[in-house]
N, CA and C atoms of all chains as a GROMACS GRO file, in nm:
protein
  651
    1UNK      N    1  10.429  12.047   9.799
    1UNK     CA    2  10.318  11.990   9.876
    1UNK      C    3  10.278  12.088   9.986
    2UNK      N    4  10.155  12.071  10.026
    2UNK     CA    5  10.107  12.151  10.138
    2UNK      C    6  10.111  12.064  10.264
    3UNK      N    7  10.168  12.120  10.371
    3UNK     CA    8  10.174  12.049  10.499
    3UNK      C    9  10.080  12.121  10.596
    4UNK      N   10   9.980  12.046  10.644
    4UNK     CA   11   9.878  12.104  10.732
    4UNK      C   12   9.920  12.086  10.877
    5UNK      N   13   9.896  12.191  10.955
    5UNK     CA   14   9.937  12.192  11.096
    5UNK      C   15   9.814  12.212  11.184
    6UNK      N   16   9.812  12.141  11.297
    6UNK     CA   17   9.696  12.149  11.385
    6UNK      C   18   9.740  12.160  11.531
    7UNK      N   19   9.647  12.210  11.612
    7UNK     CA   20   9.659  12.211  11.758
    7UNK      C   21   9.790  12.277  11.802
    8UNK      N   22   9.867  12.208  11.889
    8UNK     CA   23   9.986  12.274  11.944
    8UNK      C   24  10.092  12.301  11.838
    9UNK      N   25  10.092  12.223  11.730
    9UNK     CA   26  10.191  12.247  11.623
    9UNK      C   27  10.154  12.375  11.548
   10UNK      N   28  10.027  12.391  11.519
   10UNK     CA   29   9.981  12.515  11.455
   10UNK      C   30  10.013  12.636  11.544
   11UNK      N   31   9.990  12.621  11.674
   11UNK     CA   32  10.017  12.732  11.765
   11UNK      C   33  10.167  12.765  11.768
   12UNK      N   34  10.250  12.661  11.770
   12UNK     CA   35  10.395  12.684  11.775
   12UNK      C   36  10.446  12.750  11.648
   13UNK      N   37  10.386  12.713  11.533
   13UNK     CA   38  10.433  12.766  11.405
   13UNK      C   39  10.364  12.897  11.366
   14UNK      N   40  10.249  12.923  11.427
   14UNK     CA   41  10.178  13.047  11.396
   14UNK      C   42  10.114  13.048  11.258
   15UNK      N   43  10.090  12.930  11.202
   15UNK     CA   44  10.027  12.921  11.071
   15UNK      C   45   9.956  12.786  11.058
   16UNK      N   46   9.858  12.780  10.970
   16UNK     CA   47   9.781  12.656  10.954
   16UNK      C   48   9.843  12.562  10.851
   17UNK      N   49   9.936  12.614  10.769
   17UNK     CA   50   9.998  12.525  10.669
   17UNK      C   51  10.128  12.586  10.620
   18UNK      N   52  10.213  12.501  10.568
   18UNK     CA   53  10.336  12.546  10.505
   18UNK      C   54  10.351  12.475  10.371
   19UNK      N   55  10.422  12.536  10.279
   19UNK     CA   56  10.443  12.477  10.146
   19UNK      C   57  10.585  12.424  10.136
   20UNK      N   58  10.598  12.304  10.078
   20UNK     CA   59  10.729  12.246  10.053
   20UNK      C   60  10.734  12.200   9.908
   21UNK      N   61  10.846  12.223   9.841
   21UNK     CA   62  10.866  12.169   9.706
   21UNK      C   63  10.986  12.077   9.714
   22UNK      N   64  10.959  11.944   9.724
   22UNK     CA   65  11.070  11.851   9.746
   22UNK      C   66  11.067  11.730   9.655
   23UNK      N   67  10.975  11.728   9.556
   23UNK     CA   68  10.970  11.613   9.466
   23UNK      C   69  10.912  11.492   9.534
   24UNK      N   70  10.954  11.370   9.490
   24UNK     CA   71  10.904  11.247   9.550
   24UNK      C   72  10.998  11.205   9.662
   25UNK      N   73  10.943  11.184   9.779
   25UNK     CA   74  11.026  11.151   9.895
   25UNK      C   75  10.960  11.041   9.978
   26UNK      N   76  11.043  10.973  10.061
   26UNK     CA   77  10.986  10.881  10.159
   26UNK      C   78  10.968  10.957  10.291
   27UNK      N   79  10.919  10.885  10.390
   27UNK     CA   80  10.886  10.951  10.517
   27UNK      C   81  11.011  11.012  10.582
   28UNK      N   82  11.120  10.938  10.580
   28UNK     CA   83  11.243  10.988  10.642
   28UNK      C   84  11.292  11.116  10.572
   29UNK      N   85  11.285  11.116  10.439
   29UNK     CA   86  11.328  11.235  10.364
   29UNK      C   87  11.234  11.353  10.388
   30UNK      N   88  11.106  11.321  10.403
   30UNK     CA   89  11.007  11.426  10.433
   30UNK      C   90  11.044  11.495  10.565
   31UNK      N   91  11.067  11.414  10.669
   31UNK     CA   92  11.099  11.474  10.799
   31UNK      C   93  11.232  11.549  10.794
   32UNK      N   94  11.327  11.495  10.721
   32UNK     CA   95  11.458  11.560  10.712
   32UNK      C   96  11.443  11.699  10.650
   33UNK      N   97  11.367  11.707  10.542
   33UNK     CA   98  11.347  11.836  10.477
   33UNK      C   99  11.269  11.932  10.567
   34UNK      N  100  11.164  11.877  10.629
   34UNK     CA  101  11.081  11.960  10.716
   34UNK      C  102  11.163  12.018  10.831
   35UNK      N  103  11.246  11.933  10.891
   35UNK     CA  104  11.324  11.978  11.007
   35UNK      C  105  11.432  12.077  10.967
   36UNK      N  106  11.485  12.062  10.846
   36UNK     CA  107  11.587  12.156  10.800
   36UNK      C  108  11.526  12.295  10.779
   37UNK      N  109  11.407  12.296  10.718
   37UNK     CA  110  11.342  12.425  10.689
   37UNK      C  111  11.272  12.484  10.811
   38UNK      N  112  11.223  12.397  10.899
   38UNK     CA  113  11.146  12.443  11.015
   38UNK      C  114  11.191  12.364  11.138
   39UNK      N  115  11.306  12.399  11.195
   39UNK     CA  116  11.363  12.319  11.305
   39UNK      C  117  11.270  12.303  11.425
   40UNK      N  118  11.178  12.395  11.445
   40UNK     CA  119  11.088  12.384  11.561
   40UNK      C  120  11.000  12.260  11.551
   41UNK      N  121  10.982  12.206  11.430
   41UNK     CA  122  10.894  12.090  11.413
   41UNK      C  123  10.960  11.958  11.456
   42UNK      N  124  11.091  11.958  11.471
   42UNK     CA  125  11.163  11.834  11.503
   42UNK      C  126  11.114  11.772  11.633
   43UNK      N  127  11.077  11.856  11.728
   43UNK     CA  128  11.035  11.805  11.860
   43UNK      C  129  10.906  11.723  11.853
   44UNK      N  130  10.828  11.738  11.746
   44UNK     CA  131  10.698  11.670  11.738
   44UNK      C  132  10.705  11.534  11.668
   45UNK      N  133  10.819  11.507  11.604
   45UNK     CA  134  10.826  11.388  11.517
   45UNK      C  135  10.788  11.259  11.590
   46UNK      N  136  10.832  11.245  11.715
   46UNK     CA  137  10.814  11.117  11.785
   46UNK      C  138  10.667  11.088  11.819
   47UNK      N  139  10.582  11.187  11.828
   47UNK     CA  140  10.444  11.159  11.867
   47UNK      C  141  10.340  11.209  11.767
   48UNK      N  142  10.386  11.237  11.645
   48UNK     CA  143  10.293  11.282  11.540
   48UNK      C  144  10.269  11.168  11.442
   49UNK      N  145  10.142  11.150  11.402
   49UNK     CA  146  10.111  11.059  11.291
   49UNK      C  147  10.096  11.142  11.164
   50UNK      N  148  10.127  11.081  11.051
   50UNK     CA  149  10.114  11.151  10.923
   50UNK      C  150   9.990  11.102  10.849
   51UNK      N  151   9.921  11.196  10.784
   51UNK     CA  152   9.810  11.162  10.695
   51UNK      C  153   9.838  11.222  10.559
   52UNK      N  154   9.814  11.143  10.454
   52UNK     CA  155   9.829  11.192  10.317
   52UNK      C  156   9.690  11.200  10.254
   53UNK      N  157   9.655  11.320  10.212
   53UNK     CA  158   9.524  11.341  10.148
   53UNK      C  159   9.410  11.283  10.232
   54UNK      N  160   9.419  11.304  10.364
   54UNK     CA  161   9.310  11.266  10.452
   54UNK      C  162   9.309  11.123  10.500
   55UNK      N  163   9.419  11.048  10.477
   55UNK     CA  164   9.427  10.909  10.523
   55UNK      C  165   9.558  10.889  10.599
   56UNK      N  166   9.549  10.823  10.715
   56UNK     CA  167   9.672  10.791  10.788
   56UNK      C  168   9.762  10.703  10.703
   57UNK      N  169   9.893  10.726  10.712
   57UNK     CA  170   9.990  10.643  10.640
   57UNK      C  171  10.098  10.595  10.736
   58UNK      N  172  10.166  10.487  10.698
   58UNK     CA  173  10.274  10.432  10.779
   58UNK      C  174  10.409  10.484  10.734
   59UNK      N  175  10.514  10.429  10.795
   59UNK     CA  176  10.649  10.476  10.765
   59UNK      C  177  10.699  10.433  10.627
   60UNK      N  178  10.622  10.346  10.558
   60UNK     CA  179  10.662  10.304  10.424
   60UNK      C  180  10.600  10.392  10.315
   61UNK      N  181  10.532  10.498  10.354
   61UNK     CA  182  10.465  10.584  10.256
   61UNK      C  183  10.566  10.666  10.175
   62UNK      N  184  10.521  10.707  10.056
   62UNK     CA  185  10.599  10.800   9.974
   62UNK      C  186  10.508  10.918   9.939
   63UNK      N  187  10.566  11.035   9.932
   63UNK     CA  188  10.490  11.157   9.908
   63UNK      C  189  10.540  11.227   9.783
   64UNK      N  190  10.449  11.298   9.717
   64UNK     CA  191  10.488  11.383   9.604
   64UNK      C  192  10.440  11.526   9.630
   65UNK      N  193  10.481  11.616   9.543
   65UNK     CA  194  10.447  11.758   9.564
   65UNK      C  195  10.298  11.786   9.549
   66UNK      N  196  10.222  11.696   9.490
   66UNK     CA  197  10.078  11.719   9.477
   66UNK      C  198  10.000  11.672   9.601
   67UNK      N  199  10.071  11.608   9.695
   67UNK     CA  200  10.003  11.556   9.814
   67UNK      C  201   9.981  11.667   9.917
   68UNK      N  202   9.875  11.645   9.996
   68UNK     CA  203   9.850  11.728  10.113
   68UNK      C  204   9.881  11.642  10.235
   69UNK      N  205   9.982  11.680  10.309
   69UNK     CA  206  10.028  11.600  10.423
   69UNK      C  207   9.987  11.671  10.552
   70UNK      N  208   9.923  11.598  10.640
   70UNK     CA  209   9.883  11.655  10.769
   70UNK      C  210   9.968  11.596  10.880
   71UNK      N  211  10.017  11.682  10.968
   71UNK     CA  212  10.085  11.637  11.090
   71UNK      C  213   9.978  11.625  11.198
   72UNK      N  214   9.952  11.503  11.244
   72UNK     CA  215   9.841  11.477  11.336
   72UNK      C  216   9.897  11.451  11.475
   73UNK      N  217   9.895  11.549  11.563
   73UNK     CA  218   9.938  11.524  11.702
   73UNK      C  219   9.832  11.439  11.772
   74UNK      N  220   9.863  11.387  11.893
   74UNK     CA  221   9.763  11.304  11.963
   74UNK      C  222   9.628  11.375  11.970
   75UNK      N  223   9.522  11.301  11.938
   75UNK     CA  224   9.390  11.363  11.926
   75UNK      C  225   9.322  11.369  12.063
   76UNK      N  226   9.223  11.455  12.075
   76UNK     CA  227   9.157  11.474  12.206
   76UNK      C  228   9.014  11.524  12.188
   77UNK      N  229   8.945  11.464  12.092
   77UNK     CA  230   8.806  11.505  12.071
   77UNK      C  231   8.713  11.445  12.175
   78UNK      N  232   8.586  11.481  12.166
   78UNK     CA  233   8.484  11.429  12.256
   78UNK      C  234   8.471  11.509  12.383
   79UNK      N  235   7.270  10.031  10.735
   79UNK     CA  236   7.266  10.132  10.840
   79UNK      C  237   7.276  10.271  10.779
   80UNK      N  238   7.201  10.362  10.832
   80UNK     CA  239   7.208  10.502  10.790
   80UNK      C  240   7.295  10.577  10.890
   81UNK      N  241   7.394  10.650  10.839
   81UNK     CA  242   7.483  10.725  10.927
   81UNK      C  243   7.479  10.872  10.890
   82UNK      N  244   7.463  10.957  10.989
   82UNK     CA  245   7.469  11.101  10.965
   82UNK      C  246   7.581  11.157  11.051
   83UNK      N  247   7.673  11.231  10.988
   83UNK     CA  248   7.789  11.287  11.059
   83UNK      C  249   7.796  11.435  11.028
   84UNK      N  250   7.820  11.516  11.129
   84UNK     CA  251   7.839  11.660  11.106
   84UNK      C  252   7.934  11.717  11.211
   85UNK      N  253   8.013  11.814  11.166
   85UNK     CA  254   8.098  11.894  11.255
   85UNK      C  255   8.049  12.036  11.242
   86UNK      N  256   8.024  12.101  11.356
   86UNK     CA  257   7.958  12.231  11.352
   86UNK      C  258   8.013  12.324  11.458
   87UNK      N  259   8.009  12.453  11.429
   87UNK     CA  260   8.044  12.553  11.529
   87UNK      C  261   7.922  12.595  11.612
   88UNK      N  262   7.806  12.542  11.576
   88UNK     CA  263   7.682  12.582  11.645
   88UNK      C  264   7.647  12.480  11.754
   89UNK      N  265   7.563  12.523  11.851
   89UNK     CA  266   7.522  12.427  11.954
   89UNK      C  267   7.460  12.302  11.894
   90UNK      N  268   7.506  12.187  11.940
   90UNK     CA  269   7.461  12.060  11.882
   90UNK      C  270   7.320  12.024  11.925
   91UNK      N  271   7.284  12.072  12.045
   91UNK     CA  272   7.155  12.033  12.100
   91UNK      C  273   7.040  12.074  12.010
   92UNK      N  274   7.060  12.176  11.926
   92UNK     CA  275   6.954  12.225  11.838
   92UNK      C  276   6.959  12.163  11.698
   93UNK      N  277   7.047  12.067  11.676
   93UNK     CA  278   7.067  12.018  11.540
   93UNK      C  279   6.941  11.948  11.487
   94UNK      N  280   6.899  11.982  11.364
   94UNK     CA  281   6.776  11.923  11.308
   94UNK      C  282   6.777  11.771  11.302
   95UNK      N  283   6.894  11.711  11.286
   95UNK     CA  284   6.899  11.564  11.274
   95UNK      C  285   6.846  11.495  11.399
   96UNK      N  286   6.850  11.564  11.513
   96UNK     CA  287   6.806  11.502  11.638
   96UNK      C  288   6.654  11.506  11.655
   97UNK      N  289   6.587  11.576  11.565
   97UNK     CA  290   6.440  11.587  11.576
   97UNK      C  291   6.368  11.477  11.499
   98UNK      N  292   6.443  11.401  11.421
   98UNK     CA  293   6.378  11.297  11.340
   98UNK      C  294   6.324  11.185  11.430
   99UNK      N  295   6.198  11.145  11.410
   99UNK     CA  296   6.142  11.039  11.495
   99UNK      C  297   6.202  10.903  11.461
  100UNK      N  298   6.205  10.816  11.559
  100UNK     CA  299   6.253  10.679  11.537
  100UNK      C  300   6.152  10.602  11.452
  101UNK      N  301   6.203  10.503  11.379
  101UNK     CA  302   6.113  10.422  11.296
  101UNK      C  303   6.039  10.320  11.383
  102UNK      N  304   5.942  10.255  11.323
  102UNK     CA  305   5.865  10.155  11.398
  102UNK      C  306   5.945  10.028  11.424
  103UNK      N  307   6.062  10.015  11.360
  103UNK     CA  308   6.149   9.900  11.384
  103UNK      C  309   6.238   9.921  11.505
  104UNK      N  310   6.244  10.045  11.555
  104UNK     CA  311   6.337  10.078  11.662
  104UNK      C  312   6.285  10.034  11.798
  105UNK      N  313   6.370   9.959  11.869
  105UNK     CA  314   6.336   9.921  12.006
  105UNK      C  315   6.423   9.989  12.109
  106UNK      N  316   6.534  10.052  12.062
  106UNK     CA  317   6.628  10.115  12.156
  106UNK      C  318   6.688  10.239  12.093
  107UNK      N  319   6.695  10.345  12.171
  107UNK     CA  320   6.766  10.466  12.132
  107UNK      C  321   6.865  10.496  12.243
  108UNK      N  322   6.994  10.495  12.210
  108UNK     CA  323   7.098  10.525  12.309
  108UNK      C  324   7.170  10.650  12.264
  109UNK      N  325   7.175  10.749  12.352
  109UNK     CA  326   7.241  10.876  12.318
  109UNK      C  327   7.345  10.909  12.423
  110UNK      N  328   7.465  10.945  12.376
  110UNK     CA  329   7.570  10.994  12.465
  110UNK      C  330   7.599  11.138  12.430
  111UNK      N  331   7.607  11.223  12.534
  111UNK     CA  332   7.650  11.362  12.517
  111UNK      C  333   7.776  11.381  12.598
  112UNK      N  334   7.880  11.431  12.535
  112UNK     CA  335   8.000  11.472  12.607
  112UNK      C  336   7.988  11.621  12.635
  113UNK      N  337   7.981  11.656  12.763
  113UNK     CA  338   7.952  11.793  12.804
  113UNK      C  339   8.080  11.858  12.857
  114UNK      N  340   8.100  11.984  12.826
  114UNK     CA  341   8.216  12.057  12.878
  114UNK      C  342   8.194  12.085  13.028
  115UNK      N  343   8.291  12.039  13.109
  115UNK     CA  344   8.284  12.058  13.254
  115UNK      C  345   8.348  12.190  13.296
  116UNK      N  346   8.317  12.230  13.419
  116UNK     CA  347   8.371  12.355  13.472
  116UNK      C  348   8.522  12.346  13.495
  117UNK      N  349   8.574  12.225  13.517
  117UNK     CA  350   8.716  12.211  13.549
  117UNK      C  351   8.791  12.141  13.437
  118UNK      N  352   8.907  12.193  13.403
  118UNK     CA  353   8.994  12.130  13.303
  118UNK      C  354   9.136  12.136  13.356
  119UNK      N  355   9.199  12.018  13.367
  119UNK     CA  356   9.337  12.009  13.417
  119UNK      C  357   9.352  12.081  13.552
  120UNK      N  358   9.252  12.068  13.636
  120UNK     CA  359   9.260  12.122  13.771
  120UNK      C  360   9.225  12.269  13.785
  121UNK      N  361   9.191  12.333  13.677
  121UNK     CA  362   9.160  12.477  13.682
  121UNK      C  363   9.017  12.502  13.633
  122UNK      N  364   8.950  12.602  13.696
  122UNK     CA  365   8.815  12.634  13.647
  122UNK      C  366   8.821  12.703  13.512
  123UNK      N  367   8.728  12.668  13.426
  123UNK     CA  368   8.724  12.727  13.291
  123UNK      C  369   8.583  12.775  13.259
  124UNK      N  370   8.575  12.860  13.158
  124UNK     CA  371   8.444  12.906  13.109
  124UNK      C  372   8.401  12.827  12.986
  125UNK      N  373   8.501  12.769  12.916
  125UNK     CA  374   8.472  12.700  12.790
  125UNK      C  375   8.594  12.621  12.747
  126UNK      N  376   8.575  12.532  12.652
  126UNK     CA  377   8.686  12.467  12.583
  126UNK      C  378   8.683  12.508  12.438
  127UNK      N  379   8.802  12.517  12.377
  127UNK     CA  380   8.808  12.543  12.234
  127UNK      C  381   8.857  12.417  12.163
  128UNK      N  382   8.783  12.377  12.060
  128UNK     CA  383   8.816  12.258  11.981
  128UNK      C  384   8.851  12.300  11.838
  129UNK      N  385   8.939  12.222  11.776
  129UNK     CA  386   8.959  12.236  11.631
  129UNK      C  387   8.966  12.098  11.569
  130UNK      N  388   8.947  12.093  11.438
  130UNK     CA  389   8.943  11.964  11.367
  130UNK      C  390   9.010  11.977  11.231
  131UNK      N  391   9.062  11.866  11.184
  131UNK     CA  392   9.095  11.850  11.042
  131UNK      C  393   8.966  11.798  10.982
  132UNK      N  394   8.880  11.891  10.942
  132UNK     CA  395   8.738  11.860  10.926
  132UNK      C  396   8.707  11.750  10.823
  133UNK      N  397   8.760  11.758  10.701
  133UNK     CA  398   8.724  11.653  10.604
  133UNK      C  399   8.766  11.513  10.652
  134UNK      N  400   8.887  11.505  10.708
  134UNK     CA  401   8.935  11.375  10.754
  134UNK      C  402   8.856  11.329  10.875
  135UNK      N  403   8.824  11.421  10.966
  135UNK     CA  404   8.749  11.384  11.087
  135UNK      C  405   8.611  11.331  11.050
  136UNK      N  406   8.545  11.394  10.956
  136UNK     CA  407   8.412  11.347  10.915
  136UNK      C  408   8.421  11.208  10.850
  137UNK      N  409   8.522  11.192  10.763
  137UNK     CA  410   8.540  11.061  10.698
  137UNK      C  411   8.568  10.953  10.801
  138UNK      N  412   8.656  10.985  10.896
  138UNK     CA  413   8.693  10.885  10.998
  138UNK      C  414   8.574  10.848  11.085
  139UNK      N  415   8.495  10.947  11.125
  139UNK     CA  416   8.380  10.917  11.212
  139UNK      C  417   8.279  10.829  11.140
  140UNK      N  418   8.257  10.859  11.012
  140UNK     CA  419   8.162  10.777  10.934
  140UNK      C  420   8.216  10.634  10.919
  141UNK      N  421   8.346  10.623  10.889
  141UNK     CA  422   8.406  10.492  10.869
  141UNK      C  423   8.403  10.408  10.997
  142UNK      N  424   8.433  10.471  11.109
  142UNK     CA  425   8.434  10.398  11.237
  142UNK      C  426   8.293  10.349  11.268
  143UNK      N  427   8.193  10.434  11.245
  143UNK     CA  428   8.055  10.393  11.273
  143UNK      C  429   8.016  10.273  11.186
  144UNK      N  430   8.054  10.277  11.059
  144UNK     CA  431   8.020  10.165  10.969
  144UNK      C  432   8.092  10.038  11.013
  145UNK      N  433   8.222  10.050  11.048
  145UNK     CA  434   8.298   9.933  11.094
  145UNK      C  435   8.233   9.872  11.218
  146UNK      N  436   8.197   9.958  11.313
  146UNK     CA  437   8.140   9.908  11.439
  146UNK      C  438   8.003   9.847  11.418
  147UNK      N  439   7.931   9.897  11.319
  147UNK     CA  440   7.797   9.846  11.294
  147UNK      C  441   7.801   9.700  11.245
  148UNK      N  442   7.915   9.660  11.188
  148UNK     CA  443   7.926   9.519  11.147
  148UNK      C  444   7.926   9.428  11.269
  149UNK      N  445   7.983   9.477  11.380
  149UNK     CA  446   7.985   9.398  11.504
  149UNK      C  447   7.859   9.420  11.588
  150UNK      N  448   7.808   9.542  11.584
  150UNK     CA  449   7.694   9.580  11.668
  150UNK      C  450   7.587   9.642  11.577
  151UNK      N  451   7.506   9.559  11.513
  151UNK     CA  452   7.414   9.613  11.411
  151UNK      C  453   7.315   9.715  11.467
  152UNK      N  454   7.320   9.833  11.409
  152UNK     CA  455   7.227   9.941  11.444
  152UNK      C  456   7.158   9.987  11.316
  153UNK      N  457   7.043  10.050  11.332
  153UNK     CA  458   6.968  10.095  11.215
  153UNK      C  459   7.011  10.235  11.171
  154UNK      N  460   7.047  10.319  11.270
  154UNK     CA  461   7.071  10.460  11.240
  154UNK      C  462   7.169  10.514  11.343
  155UNK      N  463   7.268  10.586  11.297
  155UNK     CA  464   7.364  10.648  11.389
  155UNK      C  465   7.381  10.795  11.351
  156UNK      N  466   7.367  10.881  11.448
  156UNK     CA  467   7.390  11.025  11.429
  156UNK      C  468   7.511  11.064  11.514
  157UNK      N  469   7.608  11.129  11.449
  157UNK     CA  470   7.728  11.172  11.520
  157UNK      C  471   7.748  11.320  11.492
  158UNK      N  472   7.749  11.399  11.597
  158UNK     CA  473   7.767  11.544  11.585
  158UNK      C  474   7.883  11.585  11.674
  159UNK      N  475   7.978  11.659  11.620
  159UNK     CA  476   8.089  11.711  11.702
  159UNK      C  477   8.097  11.861  11.683
  160UNK      N  478   8.111  11.931  11.793
  160UNK     CA  479   8.122  12.077  11.785
  160UNK      C  480   8.268  12.118  11.786
  161UNK      N  481   8.299  12.224  11.714
  161UNK     CA  482   8.433  12.284  11.718
  161UNK      C  483   8.420  12.434  11.747
  162UNK      N  484   8.534  12.500  11.768
  162UNK     CA  485   8.530  12.639  11.811
  162UNK      C  486   8.514  12.643  11.962
  163UNK      N  487   8.457  12.753  12.011
  163UNK     CA  488   8.439  12.771  12.155
  163UNK      C  489   8.312  12.699  12.201
  164UNK      N  490   8.328  12.608  12.298
  164UNK     CA  491   8.213  12.535  12.353
  164UNK      C  492   8.201  12.570  12.501
  165UNK      N  493   8.100  12.647  12.539
  165UNK     CA  494   8.088  12.690  12.679
  165UNK      C  495   8.058  12.573  12.773
  166UNK      N  496   8.094  12.591  12.900
  166UNK     CA  497   8.064  12.492  13.004
  166UNK      C  498   7.914  12.462  13.003
  167UNK      N  499   7.882  12.333  13.013
  167UNK     CA  500   7.742  12.291  13.016
  167UNK      C  501   7.685  12.255  12.880
  168UNK      N  502   7.758  12.286  12.772
  168UNK     CA  503   7.710  12.253  12.638
  168UNK      C  504   7.786  12.131  12.584
  169UNK      N  505   7.725  12.066  12.486
  169UNK     CA  506   7.781  11.940  12.435
  169UNK      C  507   7.891  11.964  12.333
  170UNK      N  508   8.002  11.893  12.352
  170UNK     CA  509   8.108  11.891  12.250
  170UNK      C  510   8.082  11.780  12.150
  171UNK      N  511   8.014  11.674  12.195
  171UNK     CA  512   7.980  11.564  12.104
  171UNK      C  513   7.845  11.506  12.145
  172UNK      N  514   7.769  11.466  12.045
  172UNK     CA  515   7.647  11.387  12.067
  172UNK      C  516   7.652  11.271  11.970
  173UNK      N  517   7.636  11.150  12.022
  173UNK     CA  518   7.620  11.034  11.935
  173UNK      C  519   7.493  10.961  11.978
  174UNK      N  520   7.409  10.934  11.881
  174UNK     CA  521   7.283  10.864  11.905
  174UNK      C  522   7.274  10.743  11.812
  175UNK      N  523   7.254  10.627  11.872
  175UNK     CA  524   7.239  10.504  11.794
  175UNK      C  525   7.101  10.446  11.819
  176UNK      N  526   7.035  10.408  11.711
  176UNK     CA  527   6.906  10.340  11.725
  176UNK      C  528   6.920  10.200  11.669
  177UNK      N  529   6.855  10.106  11.738
  177UNK     CA  530   6.865   9.964  11.700
  177UNK      C  531   6.738   9.893  11.744
  178UNK      N  532   6.728   9.769  11.705
  178UNK     CA  533   6.612   9.690  11.748
  178UNK      C  534   6.621   9.660  11.898
  179UNK      N  535   6.746   9.638  11.947
  179UNK     CA  536   6.765   9.598  12.087
  179UNK      C  537   6.875   9.684  12.150
  180UNK      N  538   6.870   9.700  12.281
  180UNK     CA  539   6.959   9.795  12.348
  180UNK      C  540   7.106   9.756  12.346
  181UNK      N  541   7.137   9.627  12.349
  181UNK     CA  542   7.276   9.585  12.363
  181UNK      C  543   7.361   9.638  12.246
  182UNK      N  544   7.310   9.629  12.126
  182UNK     CA  545   7.385   9.674  12.009
  182UNK      C  546   7.407   9.826  12.013
  183UNK      N  547   7.304   9.898  12.052
  183UNK     CA  548   7.315  10.044  12.054
  183UNK      C  549   7.414  10.091  12.162
  184UNK      N  550   7.404  10.032  12.283
  184UNK     CA  551   7.500  10.067  12.389
  184UNK      C  552   7.642  10.035  12.343
  185UNK      N  553   7.662   9.917  12.286
  185UNK     CA  554   7.797   9.874  12.247
  185UNK      C  555   7.854   9.964  12.139
  186UNK      N  556   7.773  10.000  12.041
  186UNK     CA  557   7.825  10.085  11.933
  186UNK      C  558   7.865  10.222  11.988
  187UNK      N  559   7.782  10.280  12.071
  187UNK     CA  560   7.812  10.414  12.123
  187UNK      C  561   7.940  10.411  12.208
  188UNK      N  562   7.951  10.312  12.295
  188UNK     CA  563   8.068  10.304  12.382
  188UNK      C  564   8.196  10.281  12.300
  189UNK      N  565   8.190  10.188  12.206
  189UNK     CA  566   8.309  10.159  12.125
  189UNK      C  567   8.345  10.278  12.037
  190UNK      N  568   8.243  10.348  11.987
  190UNK     CA  569   8.272  10.463  11.903
  190UNK      C  570   8.352  10.568  11.981
  191UNK      N  571   8.313  10.593  12.104
  191UNK     CA  572   8.384  10.696  12.182
  191UNK      C  573   8.530  10.657  12.205
  192UNK      N  574   8.554  10.526  12.227
  192UNK     CA  575   8.693  10.481  12.243
  192UNK      C  576   8.773  10.506  12.116
  193UNK      N  577   8.715  10.474  12.002
  193UNK     CA  578   8.786  10.493  11.874
  193UNK      C  579   8.804  10.642  11.843
  194UNK      N  580   8.703  10.722  11.875
  194UNK     CA  581   8.714  10.867  11.851
  194UNK      C  582   8.838  10.923  11.918
  195UNK      N  583   8.860  10.879  12.042
  195UNK     CA  584   8.970  10.935  12.120
  195UNK      C  585   9.106  10.879  12.080
  196UNK      N  586   9.107  10.784  11.985
  196UNK     CA  587   9.233  10.732  11.933
  196UNK      C  588   9.265  10.786  11.794
  197UNK      N  589   9.160  10.798  11.710
  197UNK     CA  590   9.186  10.809  11.566
  197UNK      C  591   9.124  10.927  11.494
  198UNK      N  592   9.036  11.002  11.558
  198UNK     CA  593   8.968  11.109  11.483
  198UNK      C  594   9.039  11.242  11.508
  199UNK      N  595   9.084  11.309  11.400
  199UNK     CA  596   9.166  11.430  11.417
  199UNK      C  597   9.084  11.552  11.461
  200UNK      N  598   9.051  11.550  11.591
  200UNK     CA  599   8.986  11.662  11.658
  200UNK      C  600   9.063  11.686  11.787
  201UNK      N  601   9.083  11.812  11.820
  201UNK     CA  602   9.166  11.845  11.936
  201UNK      C  603   9.097  11.948  12.026
  202UNK      N  604   9.112  11.928  12.158
  202UNK     CA  605   9.088  12.036  12.254
  202UNK      C  606   9.213  12.122  12.251
  203UNK      N  607   9.203  12.244  12.207
  203UNK     CA  608   9.325  12.324  12.196
  203UNK      C  609   9.351  12.412  12.317
  204UNK      N  610   9.245  12.446  12.392
  204UNK     CA  611   9.271  12.524  12.514
  204UNK      C  612   9.144  12.533  12.596
  205UNK      N  613   9.166  12.553  12.727
  205UNK     CA  614   9.056  12.590  12.814
  205UNK      C  615   9.050  12.741  12.819
  206UNK      N  616   8.930  12.794  12.806
  206UNK     CA  617   8.913  12.940  12.812
  206UNK      C  618   8.894  12.978  12.958
  207UNK      N  619   8.982  13.062  13.015
  207UNK     CA  620   8.972  13.092  13.158
  207UNK      C  621   8.844  13.168  13.192
  208UNK      N  622   8.805  13.158  13.319
  208UNK     CA  623   8.681  13.224  13.363
  208UNK      C  624   8.683  13.373  13.340
  209UNK      N  625   8.800  13.434  13.348
  209UNK     CA  626   8.811  13.579  13.334
  209UNK      C  627   8.791  13.626  13.190
  210UNK      N  628   8.796  13.533  13.093
  210UNK     CA  629   8.785  13.572  12.952
  210UNK      C  630   8.639  13.598  12.915
  211UNK      N  631   8.619  13.685  12.820
  211UNK     CA  632   8.486  13.706  12.764
  211UNK      C  633   8.463  13.600  12.657
  212UNK      N  634   8.353  13.526  12.673
  212UNK     CA  635   8.327  13.417  12.578
  212UNK      C  636   8.246  13.468  12.461
  213UNK      N  637   8.297  13.442  12.342
  213UNK     CA  638   8.219  13.467  12.221
  213UNK      C  639   8.214  13.335  12.146
  214UNK      N  640   8.106  13.261  12.164
  214UNK     CA  641   8.093  13.132  12.095
  214UNK      C  642   8.007  13.144  11.970
  215UNK      N  643   7.986  13.268  11.926
  215UNK     CA  644   7.909  13.288  11.804
  215UNK      C  645   7.979  13.219  11.688
  216UNK      N  646   7.909  13.136  11.613
  216UNK     CA  647   7.974  13.070  11.498
  216UNK      C  648   8.034  13.171  11.402
  217UNK      N  649   8.158  13.144  11.360
  217UNK     CA  650   8.225  13.233  11.267
  217UNK      C  651   8.207  13.182  11.125
   0.00000   0.00000   0.00000
């Protein structure tokens, strides 16, 4: 799956996206894998919302490798 | 209701959608512009830089406008958000609602801005300091 990064997370990682190959996972497994591969992302978990293929999802979501997952930090448009 | 949504790196004030005349059914046109101020977080700036998750941001803005129109019926809503470098004095967002009566148009515009700041994936990523050379040319 492709994980999209924005704003301060993109700046911290120095890239707009990262690739993960983890099969079908729930939200907890997603974060576990992400934090193992990219420990710097762990600090954002508490205030980031997740979007799958352009739609916000809750903690009961499941992801597959064909999904595009966005880490959405608090927004500040306008 | 007709909704037009766009995210652009170009100045919003010149957008062609804003030149369209109101219909003969329109009794109220309410427009809000969010302008970049000289001060950000207590420091003087030359500009703000914005970024967006563009496809999702456009979808969300359109959806929010349609949802709000059920409560506050409007005939036409134009929503424009700028990204990239936005110099002081220029608009980061313009929303214009036209309706038969003013109450619906005011309510939709005000509620839309509240929802934008909660749910639309657009970010101010930095203030550009006064000492920096501004290049807001669309890339």
